[in-house]
N, C-alpha and C positions, 0 to 999 in steps of 0.2 A: 504494500500499499504505499502510495506516495504522499507525504504532508501537504497540506494546503498551502498556497502561496502566504507567505507571512505579512507580505505589504512592503511598501517602501519605507515607512519609518522603521521598521525592524531590521531592514537590510540597511540602512544608513547607520542605525546604532552598532550593528555587527562591523561594519567596514570601519566606524571610528574607533571601537574597541581594538580591531586588530591593528590599525595603524598605531595607534597609542602603545600599543604593545611593542611593536616592532621599533618605534623611535626609543622606548625605553630600553630595549635591549641594545640598540646601536649607541646610546649613550653610555652604557655601562660596560661595553667591551674593552678588552685588554688585548695586547698583541699575542699573550701566551695562551690564552684560553682555547680549549679544544673540546669536542663532544666526541665520544666513542659510539659508533652505532653498530649493533650486530646486524648482519645481513647474511642468509643462507649458510649459517654455520659459522662465519667468519666475522670479525669485528673490523672496522674501518675507522679510523681517526680523521677527523676534520677540523679545521679552524671554525670557531663559532661563528666568525664572520661571514663564511661561506653560506650559511644561512639566510643572512639578509640578501644576498645576491641572488638566491634561490627565490625568494620571496618577491623579489623585483621582477625576476625573468617570468615567474608563474603568473604575477600580476598582469604583466604585458600579455601573456597567451591568452588570459580570459578577455581581457579588453577586446583583443584580436577576434575571439569567438563570438563576442556580442555585437561588435561592429559588423562582421560578416553576416551575422543571424538578422539583424536589423536590415542591413542593405538588401538582403534576399525578400524581407518583407516590404520593400519599398520605401524605407524611412532613411532619409538622408542622416548621416552620422556625422559628428564633429572631428576636426582633425585633432588627434591627440599626441601631436608633437610637442616636447617639452618647451620648445621655443615660443610657442603660442600660448602654452600655459605661463610661462615667465613674464610675457608681456600682459597677459591678463592680470597676472598677480602684483605686477608693479616692480617686477625683479628686472635688473640690466639697465637700469637709469643711466643716461650719459652724465660722465663724471668729468671728462675733460676734452 
């Protein structure tokens, strides 16, 4: 059985919570931290910072899937390029 659609307010809350958690992790990282992950009877060691990279890439994958789905439904989607975001957020002001 599939759970019913929770609605946009719930989705926004979940997105904000996971973003806040990733920011807290990034702020607390040190160069020496690592995580051991068991996989198929072996254990692999990763720098903890790797998981921020993974979260970033994984998020891009989902955004791409959403854009493709919306485009197939005939919905025009915004450009998700970081440069457009930075302009909208007021970043990159001319200083000289």
